[in-house]
Structure formats: structure tokens, C-alpha cells
C-alpha positions in Angstrom: 94.9 97.3 80.8 92.5 100.0 79.5 89.8 100.4 82.1 87.6 102.9 80.3 87.2 103.4 76.5 88.0 106.8 75.1 85.0 109.1 74.9 84.0 111.1 71.7 86.1 114.1 72.6 89.1 112.1 73.5 88.8 110.1 70.2 88.7 113.4 68.3 91.9 114.7 70.0 93.6 111.4 69.2 92.4 111.4 65.6 93.7 115.0 65.0 97.1 114.0 66.5 97.3 110.8 64.3 96.6 112.7 61.1 99.6 114.9 61.9 101.8 112.0 63.0 101.1 109.6 60.0 101.1 112.3 57.3 100.3 109.9 54.5 98.2 106.8 53.8 101.5 105.0 52.8 103.0 105.7 56.2 99.8 104.4 57.9 99.9 101.2 55.9 103.6 100.6 56.6 103.0 101.2 60.4 100.0 98.8 60.4 101.9 96.1 58.7 104.8 96.3 61.2 102.9 96.9 64.5 99.2 96.1 64.1 99.0 93.6 61.4 95.6 92.3 62.5 94.1 95.6 61.3 95.6 95.6 57.8 92.4 94.0 56.3 90.4 96.8 57.7 92.1 99.4 55.4 90.8 100.4 52.0 92.2 102.6 49.3 91.0 105.9 50.6 92.5 109.1 52.0 94.3 109.3 55.3 91.4 110.8 57.3 88.9 108.2 56.1 91.3 105.3 56.8 92.1 106.5 60.3 88.4 107.1 61.1 87.5 103.6 59.9 90.5 102.1 61.7 89.7 103.7 65.0 86.0 102.7 64.8 87.0 99.1 64.2 89.7 99.1 66.9 87.2 100.6 69.3 84.7 97.8 68.6 87.3 95.1 69.1 88.7 96.0 72.5 88.1 99.7 73.2 91.2 100.5 71.2 93.5 99.0 73.9 95.7 97.1 71.5 95.9 99.9 69.0 96.7 102.5 71.7 99.4 100.3 73.2 101.1 99.8 69.8 101.0 103.6 69.2 102.6 104.3 72.6 105.3 101.7 72.0 105.9 102.6 68.4 105.0 106.2 67.7 104.7 106.8 63.9 107.3 109.0 62.3 109.0 109.6 65.6 106.0 111.5 67.2 107.7 111.7 70.6 104.7 113.4 72.3 102.2 110.7 71.2 103.0 108.3 74.1 102.4 111.1 76.6 99.1 112.1 74.9 97.9 108.5 75.1 99.0 108.2 78.7 96.9 111.3 79.5 93.9 110.3 77.5 93.8 106.9 79.2 94.5 108.3 82.7 97.7 106.3 82.8 96.2 102.9 81.8 98.3 102.8 78.6 102.0 103.6 79.0 105.1 102.7 77.1 106.3 99.2 77.7 109.9 98.9 78.4 111.9 97.0 75.7 113.5 93.9 77.0 117.3 93.5 77.0 119.2 92.1 74.0 116.8 93.8 71.6 114.2 91.1 72.0 110.6 91.8 70.8 108.4 93.5 73.3 105.8 91.2 74.9 103.4 91.6 77.9 105.3 91.1 81.3 103.8 87.6 81.9 105.2 86.5 78.5 108.7 87.9 79.1 111.6 86.0 77.5 113.7 86.9 80.5 113.2 86.8 84.3 115.8 88.8 86.3 117.7 89.1 83.0 118.0 85.4 82.7 116.3 83.3 79.9 112.9 82.0 81.1 111.6 79.1 79.1 108.0 77.9 78.7 106.1 77.7 82.1 102.7 78.2 80.4 100.6 77.5 83.4 102.5 80.1 85.5 102.4 82.7 82.8 98.6 82.2 82.5 98.2 82.6 86.3 100.2 85.8 86.3 98.2 87.2 83.4 94.9 86.5 85.2 95.9 87.2 88.8 95.4 91.0 88.8 91.8 90.6 87.6 90.8 87.6 89.7 87.5 88.0 91.4 87.7 88.1 95.3 88.3 84.6 96.6 90.7 81.8 96.6 91.9 82.6 93.0 93.6 85.7 94.5 96.2 83.3 96.0 99.0 81.6 93.9 101.0 78.7 95.4 104.3 77.8 93.6 105.9 74.5 94.5 108.8 72.6 93.0 112.1 70.8 93.6 115.3 72.7 94.5 116.8 74.6 91.6 113.7 74.1 89.5 113.0 77.8 88.7 110.9 79.0 91.6 113.0 82.1 92.1 112.6 82.8 88.4 108.9 82.7 88.9 109.2 85.3 91.7 111.1 87.6 89.4 108.6 87.1 86.6 105.7 87.8 89.0 107.3 91.0 90.2 107.6 92.3 86.7 103.8 91.7 86.2 102.8 94.4 88.6 103.4 98.1 89.0 106.0 98.8 91.6 103.6 100.8 93.7 101.4 97.7 94.0 104.2 95.5 95.3 105.5 95.0 98.8 109.2 93.9 99.0 109.5 90.1 98.6 109.6 88.5 102.0 112.3 85.9 101.7 112.5 83.4 104.5 115.8 82.1 103.3 117.4 85.4 104.4 116.2 84.9 107.9 117.3 81.2 107.9 120.8 82.2 106.7 121.2 84.5 109.6 119.6 82.3 112.2 116.8 84.7 113.0 113.0 84.1 113.4 110.1 86.1 112.2 107.3 86.4 114.8 103.7 87.3 114.1 104.1 91.0 114.6 107.2 91.3 112.3 105.4 89.3 109.6 102.3 91.5 109.8 104.3 94.8 109.8 106.4 93.5 106.8 103.3 92.7 104.8 101.6 96.0 105.6 104.8 98.0 105.0 104.9 100.0 108.2 103.9 99.7 111.9 101.6 102.7 112.2 98.8 101.8 114.6 100.0 98.3 115.1 98.5 96.8 118.3 100.6 96.2 121.4 102.6 93.0 121.3 104.1 90.7 123.9 106.7 88.3 122.5 105.8 85.8 125.2 102.2 85.6 123.8 102.9 85.4 120.1 100.0 83.2 119.3 97.5 85.3 121.3 98.5 88.4 119.2 97.4 86.9 115.9 93.7 87.9 116.0 94.5 91.6 116.8 97.3 91.7 114.2 95.0 90.2 111.6 92.4 92.8 112.3 94.9 95.6 112.0 96.2 94.2 108.7 92.7 93.9 107.3 91.9 97.5 108.2 95.2 98.8 106.7 94.9 96.8 103.5 91.2 97.1 102.8 91.6 100.0 100.3 95.1 99.0 99.0 96.1 97.3 95.8 98.9 95.1 96.8 100.8 92.0 95.7 102.4 90.1 98.7 105.1 87.6 97.7 106.6 85.3 100.3 109.5 83.1 99.1 111.1 80.0 100.7 108.1 79.6 103.0 109.3 76.0 103.9 112.2 77.4 105.9 109.9 76.6 108.8 112.5 77.3 111.6 112.5 80.9 110.4 108.9 81.4 111.6 107.3 81.3 114.9 104.1 79.3 115.3 102.3 82.6 115.6 103.7 83.8 112.3 102.6 80.6 110.6 99.1 80.9 112.0 98.9 84.6 110.9 99.8 83.7 107.3 97.2 81.0 107.1 94.5 83.1 108.6 95.5 86.0 106.3 95.0 83.6 103.4 91.6 82.8 104.8 90.7 86.5 104.8 91.6 86.7 101.1 89.7 83.6 100.3 86.6 85.2 102.0 86.9 88.2 99.7 87.5 90.7 102.5 90.5 92.2 100.7 89.5 92.1 97.0 92.6 94.0 95.7 95.3 92.1 97.6 97.1 89.2 96.0 99.2 86.6 97.8 102.0 84.5 96.1 103.4 81.8 98.3 106.6 80.0 97.1 107.7 76.7 98.6 104.3 76.5 100.4 102.4 73.2 100.8 98.8 73.6 99.7 97.9 70.8 102.1 98.4 73.3 105.0 95.4 75.2 103.8 91.8 74.2 104.8 90.7 71.1 102.9 87.4 72.8 101.9 89.2 75.3 99.6 92.9 74.4 99.3 92.4 73.0 95.7 90.7 76.3 94.6 93.8 78.4 94.9 96.0 79.0 91.9 98.8 76.4 91.7 102.0 76.1 89.7 104.7 73.4 89.9 108.1 74.7 88.8 109.9 72.3 86.4 113.1 72.6 84.5 112.8 72.9 80.7 113.4 69.9 78.5 114.3 69.8 74.8 110.7 70.0 73.7 110.0 73.1 75.8 113.2 74.8 74.6 112.3 74.0 71.0 108.9 75.6 71.4 110.4 78.6 73.1 112.9 79.0 70.2 110.1 78.9 67.6 108.1 81.5 69.6 111.1 83.8 69.9 112.1 83.5 66.3 108.6 84.1 65.1 108.0 87.1 67.4 111.4 88.6 66.4 110.6 88.0 62.7 113.7 86.0 62.2 113.9 83.4 59.3 113.9 79.9 60.7 112.8 76.4 60.0 111.5 73.5 62.0 114.9 71.7 61.5 116.8 74.8 62.6 114.7 75.2 65.7 115.2 71.5 66.5 119.0 72.0 66.2 118.9 75.0 68.5 117.2 73.0 71.2 119.4 70.0 70.6 122.5 72.1 71.0 121.3 73.4 74.3 121.2 69.9 75.8 124.1 68.3 74.0 126.3 66.6 76.6 124.7 68.8 79.3 124.1 65.8 81.6 127.9 65.3 82.1 127.5 68.2 84.5 126.2 68.0 88.1 122.7 69.2 89.1 123.7 69.0 92.7 126.3 71.8 92.7 124.5 74.0 90.2 127.0 73.7 87.3 124.3 72.0 85.1 121.9 74.9 85.7 124.6 77.6 85.0 125.6 75.9 81.8 121.9 75.6 80.8 121.5 79.4 81.3 124.7 80.1 79.3 123.5 77.9 76.4 120.1 79.5 76.4 121.7 83.0 76.2 123.8 81.8 73.2 120.6 80.5 71.6 119.0 83.9 71.9 122.0 85.4 70.2 121.8 82.8 67.4 118.2 83.5 66.8 118.6 87.3 66.8 121.5 87.0 64.3 119.2 85.2 61.8 118.0 87.2 58.8 115.0 89.4 59.4 111.8 88.3 57.6 110.4 91.0 55.2 
């Protein structure tokens, strides 16, 4: 996200670079049609300098040129390899090249990704909207996202998608309670606090026999360490309750209260397999909430249309309906209990991606 619009001098530097990069009005028009189609009506039949000047002025009035700059970084005209680096410098790192997704799929913002952990990720509109808005949530309960759902319903997919929505330096390693449960170990309040913060520097003294009593001191230490940090904390499989001491459970709930009170405005908390009813009744319904559900034929149909449209592949309503129908054809002969249904669903969705990408490109 572009936090500050370019000033006059920066715009002049960019303008001079773009004149060199585009070379001709025809090149500019071709690039606009391919990568910034919304701006095509802004063009007139003038020379390159005039067209660029008018384009930049209009783009700046729209969103501070954020969309224009992002497309230039992702798709430098005429192979201007230094342009993404120039844009990165002019925007103080706000605009950087977005990595292309695998399989040659069209580039989209991270929350709209076609894949999660390299696996097809269908629909989940509510989750995607939460992840789009989470980074800019004002301090309070909306800085917390609770993800619930049945077993094998896509909650781990949601964690993968969430991780892709934030810069690595703003993420702590996902805390997965399933790992502790698998090995029969417990997380106490101190270990949970240290894991969230990322190190134990300055951590207060701790007595294992007084785990509950340590919570207030640990919470104060965490708050001091995190008050200037940008951080996304993700805890998966929270419902593996035997993996947590009562002190750790209390610490997490009180940590959520700190976020709700706005004391750590740049910290975000994502809780997976967590029951919102365990939060105080006064604000439990104010946190962000998503319920993971497996896709149905309608969802897959919509996803196919979105992908084919974004990839500029020729398709029809009937063809998209057939794609979705083929995904679920005789799928229910497989078991959902042992995961074979889910594995076959993933395989068929991958095949559908290939079928869509093999369609003729729209001109």
C-alpha cells in the first residue's frame, strides 16, 4: 500500500524515466490496454509527453498513483529492468514487484490468491475480505480474527493464505498447538509469551509451580516488547486444549483483551479453532470471524469464471458450468473421513486450472 503520494520532484523523475521507457505513444497505448485498462479512456491523440503528463495527473487524483505504479513495477514497459527498483526507491519500499503465482496464473493481491500453500483455494470471500482489511484495522477488537470450522474444512488453507498477506518481517512463526499435542508436550504461560514475542530477552522470572501467578508479569513484559512492533501472531489448532496449561490459556485471553483495548495498535492476532464464546461477552462479537467451509459446485463455478476472466481466457457460462460439474462428478463415492475425498477434490481443481489456462487467449 502506498502510504505517501509522490511529491513534485519524484513525479518529475518518474516522468523522465517513463518517456525513455515507453518510447512511443503506440507503446504506451498497448501497455495501458494490457495492464491498466481503466486508464485507456484518459488518453487522447497527442504526443507521448502530453499523454504521460495527463495520465500521471489523473492516476494521482484517483489513488495517489498506487495502482499505476504497481502495474509499472509488475510489468515494466519495453523491458525497462531498472524501473521496478526506481519505483521501489521513490515510494520508500511501499511499491515492490509482486511475485507471480505458480502455473502462470494472473497476478492478484495476496488476499485474492488462487492458491494457498500451492494448493487451489476456492472462494472464501469473507475470509479474503478480512485479510484485505486486517492490516489497516483501527486499534480494537477488529485487530483479532477468529477462524472456526469442521475438521478438513480448509482452516489450514486459511492460515497459509493469511501468512502470504503480510511481509515476512511482520510475521511470527505460526504457533501450531497440534505439534505439541502430537508429541504429548504442554505449553505453559512463559513459553507461549516467549514464542509470541520471538525471544526471551528481559522475560521476568518464572516458577513452573506458579504458572497462573506469572500471567500478569508476562503480559506486561509482552506489552512492553511489542508496543512498537508490527506483528501478525497466528495460533493454529487452539482447541488442542491439553497442549496448554491453564496459565497459557489465561495469558492468551488477556493478550486478546490488550489488543481489544488498543494498547498494541500494530499487532494482529489470528486464532484458528478458537471458540469466540471464550472471549468476554461484552466484545466477543466485535472480533473478525470466519467459518471455514468446503467449496460446493456453485463456489467452484464462480471461481472458474473469475480465473478465466482474469487470465483472459475465452470461456462461456456453459463451459464454466461444465468445469465445475466435472470437479464434483462422482466425487461423493470417496470418503471424507480418511481424506481421500479432499485429495481428489484438490487434484480435480488443479486439472481445472490447467483446462482454463489451455483455453484460447482473448485478444
